[in-house]
C-alpha positions as CSV (number, residue, x, y, z in Angstrom):
1,X,103.8,130.7,111.7
2,X,107.0,133.1,112.2
3,X,107.0,131.6,116.2
4,X,106.6,128.1,115.3
5,X,109.6,128.4,112.6
6,X,111.7,130.1,115.0
7,X,111.1,127.3,117.4
8,X,111.7,124.8,115.3
9,X,114.7,126.3,113.7
10,X,116.4,126.8,117.2
11,X,115.3,123.2,118.6
12,X,117.2,121.7,115.3
13,X,120.1,124.2,115.7
14,X,120.5,123.5,119.5
15,X,120.2,119.5,119.3
16,X,121.2,119.0,116.1
17,X,118.4,116.7,115.3
18,X,115.3,116.4,113.8
19,X,112.2,116.6,115.6
20,X,108.9,115.3,115.2
21,X,106.8,117.9,116.3
22,X,103.8,117.9,118.8
23,X,102.0,120.7,118.9
24,X,98.2,118.9,119.5
25,X,96.4,122.2,119.5
26,X,97.5,123.2,116.3
27,X,95.7,121.4,113.7
28,X,98.6,122.5,111.1
29,X,101.4,121.1,113.4
30,X,99.5,118.1,114.9
31,X,99.9,115.3,115.0
32,X,96.7,115.6,113.4
33,X,93.6,114.3,114.3
34,X,93.8,114.2,118.0
35,X,91.2,114.0,120.9
36,X,93.4,117.9,122.1
37,X,90.6,119.0,119.4
38,X,87.5,117.8,121.1
39,X,85.4,118.7,124.1
40,X,83.5,116.0,125.9
41,X,79.8,115.9,125.1
42,X,77.4,113.2,126.8
43,X,74.6,114.1,123.7
44,X,77.1,112.2,121.6
45,X,77.5,108.8,120.5
46,X,81.1,109.2,120.8
47,X,81.1,111.2,124.2
48,X,82.7,113.7,122.2
49,X,82.8,116.8,119.9
50,X,84.9,118.3,117.6
51,X,86.3,121.5,118.7
52,X,88.7,123.4,116.3
53,X,90.1,126.7,116.7
54,X,88.5,129.4,114.7
55,X,91.0,130.6,112.2
56,X,92.3,133.6,112.0
57,X,90.6,136.7,110.6
58,X,87.5,134.7,111.8
59,X,86.2,137.3,114.6
60,X,86.7,140.4,111.9
61,X,85.7,138.7,108.6
62,X,83.2,135.6,109.4
63,X,82.4,135.2,106.1
64,X,85.4,133.7,105.4
65,X,84.6,130.3,103.8
66,X,87.4,128.6,106.2
67,X,85.2,130.4,109.2
68,X,81.8,129.0,107.8
69,X,83.2,125.4,107.6
70,X,85.0,125.0,110.8
71,X,81.6,125.8,112.3
72,X,80.3,123.2,110.5
73,X,82.9,120.7,111.4
74,X,82.6,121.5,115.5
75,X,79.0,120.0,115.0
76,X,80.4,116.4,114.3
77,X,81.4,114.2,117.0
78,X,84.7,113.0,115.7
79,X,86.9,112.7,113.2
80,X,86.5,111.1,109.4
81,X,86.8,107.9,109.4
82,X,89.2,108.5,106.1
83,X,91.0,111.1,107.9
84,X,93.3,113.4,106.4
85,X,96.4,113.0,108.7
86,X,99.7,115.5,109.2
87,X,102.3,114.8,110.8
88,X,105.3,117.7,111.0
89,X,109.0,117.7,111.4
90,X,111.7,120.5,112.7
91,X,113.9,119.8,109.5
92,X,113.8,118.2,105.9
93,X,113.1,114.1,106.3
94,X,113.5,111.5,103.7
95,X,110.2,111.0,102.2
96,X,110.7,107.6,101.5
97,X,110.7,106.5,105.1
98,X,107.4,107.8,105.9
99,X,105.5,104.6,105.1
100,X,107.4,102.2,107.0
101,X,107.4,104.8,110.4
102,X,104.3,106.1,110.6
103,X,101.4,103.8,111.5
104,X,97.5,103.5,113.1
105,X,96.4,101.5,115.8
106,X,92.9,100.7,116.7
107,X,92.2,100.7,120.2
108,X,89.2,99.6,120.9
109,X,89.1,96.4,119.1
110,X,91.9,94.1,118.0
111,X,94.9,96.0,118.3
112,X,95.7,95.8,114.3
113,X,98.1,98.1,112.6
114,X,96.4,99.8,110.3
115,X,99.3,101.5,107.4
116,X,99.4,105.0,106.0
117,X,98.8,105.4,102.0
118,X,98.2,108.4,99.8
119,X,101.1,110.4,101.0
120,X,102.3,113.5,99.8
121,X,105.5,115.5,101.5
122,X,105.7,118.9,101.3
123,X,109.4,120.3,101.8
124,X,108.5,124.1,102.3
125,X,106.4,123.4,105.4
126,X,108.4,119.6,106.1
127,X,104.9,118.2,106.8
128,X,103.4,114.8,105.4
129,X,100.1,114.4,104.7
130,X,98.2,110.6,104.2
131,X,95.3,108.8,104.9
132,X,94.9,105.6,106.5
133,X,95.2,102.6,104.2
134,X,91.4,101.4,104.7
135,X,88.7,102.8,106.0
136,X,88.7,103.3,109.8
137,X,85.6,102.1,111.8
138,X,83.4,104.6,113.2
139,X,83.1,105.7,116.9
140,X,86.5,104.4,117.6
141,X,89.7,105.4,119.1
142,X,92.5,105.1,116.8
143,X,96.4,106.2,117.9
144,X,98.7,107.2,115.4
145,X,102.2,106.4,115.8
146,X,105.2,108.4,114.4
147,X,108.3,105.9,114.8
148,X,112.3,106.4,114.6
149,X,111.7,104.9,111.7
150,X,111.3,108.0,109.9
151,X,114.7,109.6,108.8
152,X,116.0,112.4,108.0
153,X,118.0,113.7,105.3
154,X,121.1,112.3,106.7
155,X,119.7,108.8,107.4
156,X,119.5,110.0,111.0
157,X,116.3,108.8,113.2
158,X,113.5,111.5,113.9
159,X,114.0,112.5,117.7
160,X,111.0,113.0,119.9
161,X,109.8,116.6,120.9
162,X,110.2,117.5,124.8
163,X,106.8,118.6,124.6
164,X,106.0,115.2,123.6
165,X,108.1,113.8,126.7
166,X,106.6,116.1,129.0
167,X,102.9,115.2,128.0
168,X,103.6,111.3,128.3
169,X,106.0,111.8,131.8
170,X,103.6,114.1,133.6
171,X,100.1,113.5,132.2
172,X,98.9,116.8,133.4
173,X,95.9,117.2,131.0
174,X,93.1,114.3,130.2
175,X,94.5,114.2,126.8
176,X,98.3,113.4,127.8
177,X,97.0,110.8,130.1
178,X,94.8,109.2,127.9
179,X,97.5,109.1,125.4
180,X,100.5,107.9,127.8
181,X,97.8,105.2,128.4
182,X,97.5,104.5,124.9
183,X,101.1,104.2,124.2
184,X,100.6,101.1,126.8
185,X,99.9,98.9,123.8
186,X,102.2,95.5,123.4
187,X,105.4,96.5,122.1
188,X,104.8,93.7,119.7
189,X,102.7,95.7,117.6
190,X,104.8,98.9,117.7
191,X,107.8,96.9,116.8
192,X,109.9,97.7,120.3
193,X,109.7,99.2,123.4
194,X,107.4,102.7,123.0
195,X,109.9,104.5,124.7
196,X,113.0,104.0,121.9
197,X,110.7,103.8,119.3
198,X,108.3,106.3,119.4
199,X,108.8,109.9,118.6
200,X,105.2,111.4,118.3
201,X,101.8,110.2,118.7
202,X,97.9,111.5,119.2
203,X,94.7,109.4,119.9
204,X,91.8,110.4,118.2
205,X,88.0,109.2,117.6
206,X,86.2,108.7,114.9
207,X,82.6,110.3,114.2
208,X,79.5,108.5,113.9
209,X,79.2,108.2,110.0
210,X,76.0,105.5,110.0
211,X,73.9,106.6,112.8
212,X,71.7,109.6,111.6
213,X,70.7,107.2,108.7
214,X,70.1,104.1,110.9
215,X,67.9,106.4,112.9
216,X,66.3,107.8,110.3
217,X,65.3,104.2,108.7
218,X,63.6,103.1,112.2
219,X,61.6,106.4,111.9
220,X,60.2,105.1,108.4
221,X,59.8,101.9,110.1
222,X,57.5,103.0,112.4
223,X,55.7,106.0,110.9
224,X,55.1,104.8,107.1
225,X,51.7,105.7,106.0
226,X,50.6,102.3,103.9
227,X,48.9,104.7,101.1
228,X,49.6,104.3,97.5
229,X,47.9,107.0,95.7
230,X,46.6,107.2,91.7
231,X,48.4,109.7,89.3
232,X,45.4,110.1,87.1
233,X,42.1,108.7,86.0
234,X,43.4,106.0,85.0
235,X,46.7,105.1,85.9
236,X,47.6,101.2,84.7
237,X,48.6,100.7,80.6
238,X,48.8,98.1,78.7
239,X,52.1,98.5,76.5
240,X,50.3,96.7,73.7
241,X,47.6,99.1,72.9
242,X,49.5,102.3,73.5
243,X,50.7,103.7,69.9
244,X,53.3,106.8,71.7
245,X,54.1,107.0,75.5
246,X,55.8,111.0,76.0
247,X,57.2,112.1,79.2
248,X,56.9,116.2,79.6
249,X,58.9,117.8,82.3
250,X,58.8,121.0,83.8
251,X,61.7,122.7,82.7
252,X,60.5,126.5,82.5
253,X,61.7,126.4,78.7
254,X,59.6,127.3,75.9
255,X,58.3,125.2,74.1
256,X,58.5,122.5,77.1
257,X,60.9,119.7,76.1
258,X,59.0,116.3,75.5
259,X,60.7,113.1,75.4
260,X,59.6,110.2,73.7
261,X,59.9,107.0,75.3
262,X,60.5,104.7,72.8
263,X,58.2,101.2,73.0
264,X,60.6,99.1,71.1
265,X,63.1,99.1,74.1
266,X,60.2,97.8,76.0
267,X,59.4,94.6,74.2
268,X,59.2,92.2,77.3
269,X,57.0,94.5,79.5
270,X,53.0,94.2,79.2
271,X,52.1,97.4,81.4
272,X,53.0,100.4,82.8
273,X,51.5,101.5,86.0
274,X,51.9,105.1,87.8
275,X,51.4,106.3,90.9
276,X,52.6,108.2,94.3
277,X,53.5,106.9,97.5
278,X,54.6,109.2,100.8
279,X,57.7,109.8,102.2
280,X,58.9,111.8,105.5
281,X,61.2,115.3,104.1
282,X,64.1,115.8,106.3
283,X,65.7,118.2,104.2
284,X,65.0,122.1,105.6
285,X,63.6,124.1,103.3
286,X,64.4,128.0,103.9
287,X,67.3,129.5,105.4
288,X,71.0,129.8,104.5
289,X,71.4,125.6,104.4
290,X,68.1,125.1,102.1
291,X,68.3,121.5,100.7
292,X,70.6,120.2,103.9
293,X,69.8,118.2,106.9
294,X,70.4,120.1,109.7
295,X,72.9,118.4,112.2
296,X,71.7,116.9,115.5
297,X,73.7,115.2,118.4
298,X,74.1,111.9,117.5
299,X,73.0,110.4,121.2
300,X,69.6,112.4,120.9
301,X,66.3,111.2,118.8
302,X,66.7,113.1,115.2
303,X,64.5,116.2,114.2
304,X,61.4,115.6,113.1
305,X,60.5,115.5,109.0
306,X,60.0,119.3,107.8
307,X,56.8,119.9,105.8
308,X,57.3,120.7,102.5
309,X,55.4,123.9,100.9
310,X,52.7,123.0,98.5
311,X,52.1,119.6,99.6
312,X,48.3,118.7,98.3
313,X,45.7,118.5,102.0
314,X,45.2,115.3,103.4
315,X,49.1,114.5,103.3
316,X,50.1,114.1,106.8
317,X,52.6,117.2,107.7
318,X,56.0,116.4,107.1
319,X,55.6,113.9,103.7
320,X,55.5,114.6,100.7
321,X,54.0,112.4,97.7
322,X,57.1,110.9,95.5
323,X,56.2,110.2,91.9
324,X,57.0,106.1,90.5
325,X,56.3,103.7,87.6
326,X,56.4,100.3,87.4
327,X,57.0,98.3,84.3
328,X,55.3,94.9,84.5
329,X,56.1,91.6,82.9
330,X,53.5,89.7,81.6
331,X,51.2,87.2,83.8
332,X,52.9,84.5,82.4
333,X,55.9,85.1,83.9
334,X,54.7,84.8,87.6
335,X,56.4,82.7,89.7
336,X,54.3,79.2,90.2
337,X,54.4,79.8,94.0
338,X,51.8,81.8,94.3
339,X,53.7,85.1,95.1
340,X,53.8,88.2,92.9
341,X,56.5,89.2,91.0
342,X,59.9,89.5,92.2
343,X,60.5,93.3,91.8
344,X,64.0,95.5,91.1
345,X,64.4,98.8,92.3
346,X,66.2,101.0,89.6
347,X,68.4,103.8,90.9
348,X,68.9,106.1,88.5
349,X,72.5,108.4,88.0
350,X,72.7,112.1,88.2
351,X,70.8,114.4,86.1
352,X,68.9,111.8,84.9
353,X,64.9,110.9,85.8
354,X,62.7,108.0,86.6
355,X,61.7,107.9,82.5
356,X,65.8,107.3,81.5
357,X,67.9,104.5,82.2
358,X,65.5,102.6,84.1
359,X,63.2,102.5,80.7
360,X,66.4,100.6,79.0
361,X,66.7,97.8,81.2
362,X,63.4,97.0,82.3
363,X,63.1,94.9,78.8
364,X,65.8,92.7,80.0
365,X,64.6,92.3,83.8
366,X,60.7,91.5,82.7
367,X,62.1,88.5,80.7
368,X,63.4,86.8,83.7
369,X,60.1,87.5,85.7
370,X,61.2,90.7,87.4
371,X,59.3,93.9,87.5
372,X,61.0,97.3,87.5
373,X,60.3,100.5,89.4
374,X,62.2,104.0,89.6
375,X,61.0,106.9,91.3
376,X,61.6,110.6,91.3
377,X,64.5,110.8,93.6
378,X,65.4,114.5,95.4
379,X,66.4,117.4,93.1
380,X,65.4,115.5,90.0
381,X,62.9,115.3,87.3
382,X,63.1,119.1,86.9
383,X,59.7,120.8,88.2
384,X,56.5,119.6,89.5
385,X,54.3,120.0,87.0
386,X,55.9,116.9,85.0
387,X,53.6,114.9,83.3
388,X,53.3,111.9,80.9
389,X,51.0,111.6,78.0
390,X,50.2,107.6,76.8
391,X,48.3,107.6,73.4
392,X,46.4,104.6,72.5
393,X,46.3,102.8,69.2
394,X,42.9,104.1,68.7
395,X,43.7,107.7,69.5
396,X,42.8,107.9,73.0
397,X,45.4,110.0,75.1
398,X,45.4,110.0,78.5
399,X,47.8,112.0,80.9
400,X,49.3,111.1,84.5
401,X,51.1,113.4,87.0
402,X,54.8,112.7,87.3
403,X,56.2,115.9,89.2
404,X,59.7,116.1,89.5
405,X,61.5,117.2,92.5
406,X,63.8,120.1,91.3
407,X,64.0,123.3,93.0
408,X,64.2,126.6,91.0
409,X,67.7,128.3,91.7
410,X,66.0,131.8,91.3
411,X,62.0,132.6,91.4
412,X,61.9,133.3,87.7
413,X,64.4,131.2,86.2
414,X,64.7,127.2,84.6
415,X,64.4,124.1,87.0
416,X,67.7,122.0,85.9
417,X,67.9,118.4,85.9
418,X,69.5,118.3,89.3
419,X,68.6,121.6,90.6
420,X,68.2,121.3,94.5
421,X,70.4,118.1,95.0
422,X,73.9,119.5,94.5
423,X,74.2,122.4,97.1
424,X,77.1,125.1,97.0
425,X,79.6,124.6,99.1
426,X,81.4,121.7,101.0
427,X,78.2,120.0,101.6
428,X,77.4,119.4,97.6
429,X,75.3,116.1,97.5
430,X,75.2,114.7,100.7
431,X,71.8,115.3,101.9
432,X,70.4,114.4,98.5
433,X,71.9,111.5,98.8
434,X,70.6,110.8,102.5
435,X,67.1,111.8,101.6
436,X,66.8,109.8,98.6
437,X,68.0,106.7,100.8
438,X,65.2,107.5,102.7
439,X,62.8,108.0,100.3
440,X,63.7,104.0,99.0
441,X,63.4,103.4,102.7
442,X,59.8,104.5,102.6
443,X,59.4,102.9,98.7
444,X,60.0,99.7,100.7
445,X,58.1,99.8,103.4
446,X,55.5,101.0,101.1
447,X,55.5,97.6,98.8
448,X,55.5,95.8,102.1
449,X,52.4,97.0,103.5
450,X,50.5,97.6,100.5
451,X,50.3,94.3,99.1
452,X,52.9,94.9,96.2
453,X,51.5,98.4,95.5
454,X,48.7,96.8,94.5
455,X,50.4,95.3,91.3
456,X,50.8,91.8,92.4
457,X,54.9,92.6,93.6
458,X,56.5,90.1,95.8
459,X,57.4,91.8,99.4
460,X,59.8,89.6,100.0
461,X,61.8,89.2,96.8
462,X,62.8,93.3,96.3
463,X,66.2,94.0,94.7
464,X,68.0,96.8,94.0
465,X,70.0,98.1,91.0
466,X,72.0,101.4,91.2
467,X,73.6,103.1,88.4
468,X,76.8,106.0,89.0
469,X,74.6,108.5,92.0
470,X,72.0,105.5,91.9
471,X,74.9,103.4,93.3
472,X,76.1,106.2,95.7
473,X,72.5,106.5,97.5
474,X,72.2,102.8,96.8
475,X,75.1,102.0,98.8
476,X,73.7,103.8,101.9
477,X,69.8,102.0,101.2
478,X,71.3,98.5,101.1
479,X,73.5,98.9,104.0
480,X,70.6,100.0,106.3
481,X,67.4,98.7,104.7
482,X,66.6,95.1,105.7
483,X,64.4,94.2,103.4
484,X,66.5,94.7,100.3
485,X,67.5,91.0,99.5
486,X,70.5,91.9,97.0
487,X,71.5,94.3,95.3
488,X,74.0,95.6,92.2
489,X,76.0,98.9,92.2
490,X,77.0,100.0,89.1
491,X,79.7,102.5,88.8
492,X,80.3,102.9,92.7
493,X,82.7,105.2,94.3
494,X,83.8,107.4,97.1
495,X,85.1,109.3,98.6
496,X,82.2,111.4,97.2
497,X,84.7,114.7,97.2
498,X,87.0,112.6,94.9
499,X,85.0,112.9,92.3
500,X,85.1,116.6,92.0
501,X,89.1,116.2,92.4
502,X,89.8,113.2,89.7
503,X,86.4,112.5,87.5
504,X,86.9,114.8,83.9
505,X,83.2,114.8,83.7
506,X,82.7,116.8,86.8
507,X,86.1,118.8,87.4
508,X,84.0,121.4,86.9
509,X,82.0,121.2,90.3
510,X,85.5,121.6,91.9
511,X,86.4,124.2,89.6
512,X,82.7,125.8,91.2
513,X,83.6,125.1,94.6
514,X,87.2,126.2,94.8
515,X,86.2,129.2,92.7
516,X,83.4,130.3,95.5
517,X,85.6,130.0,98.3
518,X,86.7,133.4,100.0
519,X,89.3,133.6,99.3
520,X,89.3,131.7,95.8
521,X,91.4,129.2,95.6
522,X,91.7,128.5,92.1
523,X,95.7,128.0,91.3
524,X,95.9,127.2,87.6
525,X,95.6,130.1,84.8
526,X,93.1,129.7,82.2
527,X,95.8,129.6,79.7
528,X,97.4,127.0,81.5
529,X,95.6,124.1,81.6
530,X,96.9,120.9,83.5
531,X,96.8,117.6,81.1
532,X,94.0,115.6,80.9
533,X,92.2,117.8,83.2
534,X,91.3,120.9,81.5
535,X,90.1,123.3,84.4
536,X,91.5,125.8,87.1
537,X,93.0,123.6,90.2
538,X,95.9,121.4,91.2
539,X,95.8,119.7,94.3
540,X,99.0,117.6,93.5
541,X,96.9,114.5,94.1
542,X,98.4,111.5,96.2
543,X,97.2,108.1,94.5
544,X,97.2,104.7,96.5
545,X,99.8,102.4,96.3
546,X,102.0,105.3,94.3
547,X,105.3,106.3,95.2
548,X,105.4,109.5,98.0
549,X,104.4,112.8,96.1
550,X,106.6,115.6,96.6
551,X,104.3,118.7,96.7
552,X,105.8,121.5,94.5
553,X,102.7,123.1,93.3
554,X,102.0,126.8,94.8
555,X,98.2,126.3,96.2
556,X,98.1,122.9,96.3
557,X,97.8,122.3,99.7
558,X,95.1,124.9,100.7
559,X,93.1,123.3,97.9
560,X,93.7,119.6,99.6
561,X,92.6,121.3,102.8
562,X,89.4,122.3,101.2
563,X,88.8,119.1,99.9
564,X,89.5,117.3,102.9
565,X,86.8,119.5,104.7
566,X,84.5,118.6,102.2
567,X,85.4,114.8,102.3
568,X,84.8,114.9,106.5
569,X,81.6,116.9,106.3
570,X,80.1,114.3,103.6
571,X,80.8,111.5,105.8
572,X,77.4,110.8,106.8
573,X,76.2,110.4,103.1
574,X,79.6,108.6,101.4
575,X,79.2,105.4,99.8
576,X,82.6,104.5,101.7
577,X,81.2,105.2,105.2
578,X,78.6,102.3,104.9
579,X,80.6,99.8,102.2
580,X,82.1,97.8,105.1
581,X,78.5,97.2,106.0
582,X,77.0,95.6,103.4
583,X,79.0,92.5,104.2
584,X,82.0,92.5,106.7
585,X,80.4,94.2,109.5
586,X,76.5,94.5,109.2
587,X,75.4,97.2,111.6
588,X,72.7,96.4,113.9
589,X,69.8,94.4,113.6
590,X,71.3,93.6,110.0
591,X,72.2,90.4,108.1
592,X,75.4,90.5,106.0
593,X,73.8,91.7,102.4
594,X,74.3,90.0,99.1
595,X,76.0,92.8,96.8
596,X,77.6,92.6,93.1
597,X,79.6,95.4,91.7
598,X,80.3,96.5,88.2
599,X,82.7,99.1,87.1
600,X,84.6,99.8,84.3
601,X,88.1,100.8,82.7
602,X,88.3,104.6,82.0
603,X,85.4,105.2,83.5
604,X,85.1,109.4,83.2
605,X,82.4,110.0,85.5
606,X,83.4,107.7,88.5
607,X,87.1,107.3,88.0
608,X,88.3,103.5,88.6
609,X,90.5,104.6,91.8
610,X,87.2,105.6,93.4
611,X,85.4,102.3,92.5
612,X,88.7,100.2,94.2
613,X,88.3,102.1,97.1
614,X,84.6,101.3,97.9
615,X,85.0,97.7,96.9
616,X,88.0,97.0,98.9
617,X,86.0,98.6,102.1
618,X,83.1,96.2,101.4
619,X,85.6,93.4,101.0
620,X,84.2,92.5,97.7
621,X,86.5,91.6,95.1
622,X,85.1,88.3,94.8
623,X,81.5,89.7,93.9
624,X,82.9,92.7,91.5
625,X,83.2,92.5,87.9
626,X,85.7,94.7,85.9
627,X,84.4,95.8,82.1
628,X,87.8,96.0,80.5
629,X,86.8,98.7,78.1
630,X,90.3,99.3,76.9
631,X,89.6,95.8,75.0
632,X,86.8,96.3,73.3
633,X,87.7,100.2,72.6
634,X,90.9,98.3,70.6
635,X,88.5,96.2,68.6
636,X,85.7,98.9,68.2
637,X,87.3,102.5,68.5
638,X,83.9,103.7,67.6
639,X,83.0,103.3,71.2
640,X,85.4,106.1,72.7
641,X,83.1,108.5,71.1
642,X,79.8,107.5,72.3
643,X,77.6,110.1,73.6
644,X,74.3,111.4,73.4
645,X,72.3,115.2,73.5
646,X,72.7,117.2,76.9
647,X,75.8,114.7,78.2
648,X,78.6,116.6,76.1
649,X,81.2,114.0,76.9
650,X,81.8,110.6,76.1
651,X,79.8,108.4,78.2
652,X,81.4,105.3,78.1
653,X,82.5,102.6,79.9
654,X,80.4,104.7,82.6
655,X,76.8,104.2,81.6
656,X,77.3,101.0,79.4
657,X,74.5,99.1,81.6
658,X,71.8,101.3,80.4
659,X,71.1,104.6,78.4
660,X,69.5,106.1,75.2
661,X,72.2,104.8,73.0
662,X,72.3,100.9,73.8
663,X,69.5,100.2,71.3
664,X,70.9,102.4,68.4
665,X,71.2,100.1,65.4
666,X,74.1,101.8,64.5
667,X,76.0,101.0,67.6
668,X,75.8,97.1,67.9
669,X,79.5,97.0,69.6
670,X,77.7,98.5,72.7
671,X,74.5,96.8,72.4
672,X,76.2,93.5,73.1
673,X,78.0,94.7,75.7
674,X,75.4,96.3,77.6
675,X,73.3,93.6,77.3
676,X,75.7,91.0,79.0
677,X,75.7,93.2,81.8
678,X,72.2,93.5,82.0
679,X,71.7,89.9,81.8
680,X,74.1,89.1,84.3
681,X,71.7,91.6,86.6
682,X,68.6,89.7,85.9
683,X,70.6,86.1,86.4
684,X,71.9,87.3,89.5
685,X,68.3,88.5,91.2
686,X,66.6,85.8,89.2
687,X,69.1,83.7,91.4
688,X,68.1,85.6,94.5
689,X,71.6,86.9,94.9
690,X,73.3,83.6,95.7
691,X,75.2,83.3,92.3
692,X,78.0,85.3,90.5
693,X,77.3,85.1,87.3
694,X,80.1,85.6,84.7
695,X,78.7,88.1,82.0
696,X,81.5,86.7,79.5
697,X,79.0,83.8,78.9
698,X,76.3,86.2,77.3
699,X,79.1,87.9,75.0
700,X,78.9,84.3,72.8
701,X,78.1,84.8,69.2
702,X,78.2,88.3,68.9
703,X,81.3,90.7,68.0
704,X,82.9,89.8,71.4
705,X,83.1,85.8,71.0
706,X,86.2,84.3,72.9
707,X,87.1,87.7,74.5
708,X,87.0,88.1,77.9
709,X,85.8,91.8,78.5
710,X,84.9,91.1,82.0
711,X,87.2,89.9,84.6
712,X,87.5,89.8,88.4
713,X,89.7,92.3,89.7
714,X,92.1,90.5,91.6
715,X,94.6,93.4,91.8
716,X,92.3,96.6,92.4
717,X,93.3,99.3,89.8
718,X,94.2,102.3,91.6
719,X,95.6,105.0,89.0
720,X,93.2,106.9,86.2
721,X,93.3,105.2,82.9
722,X,91.5,107.2,80.7
723,X,91.4,106.4,76.9
724,X,88.8,109.0,75.4
725,X,90.8,111.9,76.5
726,X,94.2,112.7,74.7
727,X,96.7,114.5,77.2
């Protein structure tokens, strides 16, 4: 670093000019990203593989986190489609000229310019950090241009580095030849002749984002066993005959926790049926990366499913039984066309289970003739000993097996509600999300191949409803699975790593990630919490569409780099990677998918900037509905404190759609809003996703009559707007 600073000081002193530095072999100087940091590899779909230099110290201290992360990044076939980009200069520049002076150009399709956004300038290093204004296309080449529109502190145009000029003129390397060729882009796109305008540039290739999951879906399509297994001696029950319905998860506590499922919230449901279907397991079950999906070259077949210990005999190798239950409407709701019930798969949120939120939605769906199915997703539902006890009105007790898929983190320790889903380190929930998408592929195929699971479901009218984490893995599922006709994604958002940076509810995950880093990256002493974020780090986050952020926070750049590494590694399991493929850019063999988004003002768990980013990527503003929680809370302040046992923070607006409090007689103000959202979903599915029902119509006659609590967000919100927690 001292050598670089000495060189830049001499360059500036001798020539009296501010230089846009050009050191493509140095990720910290850049311009970055760059294909100069890749190698040719025909086993990858892009023909390239990342080849970042190992950081200093890795030879003697390979356990440094940055060393391990570099090994993981070097398995990828390109750069992030939401890449952190940096450009550095020899002297101070005017930060306000960065947005107009730097842009991306797509090289493999229509040569459109992509502006930069989320800009941070660090005066100490004289480097600018930013993101593309839109998510870039996967498996594509881009030209990053720094122009003379960037000005120094005196208003003079920034000049080209001599090494950049030499690279372009002499073309001695394959990279320089490719860069020179890319700079022949028509001058209309560059704003002038490149020799006069461009002062620095790089060419880079984006990675395969959806390829692995597409291959996994094709595997399921070809290999899915058409099997439904019973969950007990009796697996189907009439709710009218039941006195109680109790779920007992295996959480290794004493006494065991029991959860009574309130029958009164299932008033429109006729029957409940339990069972198992089979799903291939692609998660590793041992080793240092247990719980993750091993990387394979993207131009080669994916690895075969991994056998799961403890699977009963007779189950094909690599498959596991997945517990599910179905809430069925009465027979009088069957369509008159002779088909079975249309069915909505409910994807629940993080820490929930198949008997949580789906229970509180099923009655509204059943009223419109829709069955509701929920599964035990990867890393959830506690341990494998879970059961449900159903007591009939005549006192007969039946027990069905509903095993969880949590994994004990220590041999004799408890199994928590998310154990086995959230991995330590940068991979976090990436592969829990991908495995769950595979489980849903397998469920759809099983419905289609077993006459609707044997309970009269219409295999041609399968819908999806995801809430929170359920919307995250639901985005992946809906974009890749042909058999889902329409979906509602409630509380969806990306990139996933921003949840640990922005969400009040999950900033502690960011604390844990940075605190486990070697060396530790926490930069806020416990006695000096930041406003809102009462935790241990401050990365000086740059929000979309905001003015350039000037970094004055010690340690912020290292924290930012750690989160950006996690985001890059999570691309194959991030909803932001799949959102564009819902409608605008369908994947191979896929038609545009009907999709509705629901999100809310002041979300503590998936903040509105994340919601907006996915909706923007999906080009779905016109099919999105924004719940104005601020308006509801102004009329009913009691909504600000709504929560329930085991949560520890306010749950609204994030969990307004379906949660145990929505039928609390003391919370009529919440019930009205929840039922409006639920009726919107039911109407959307009943119309086969071909309508866009206004949820405000379902508020009439209640405490919000005449108030529009829901609106189409013509201007997507890009800043945090928390109401529930004072600064």
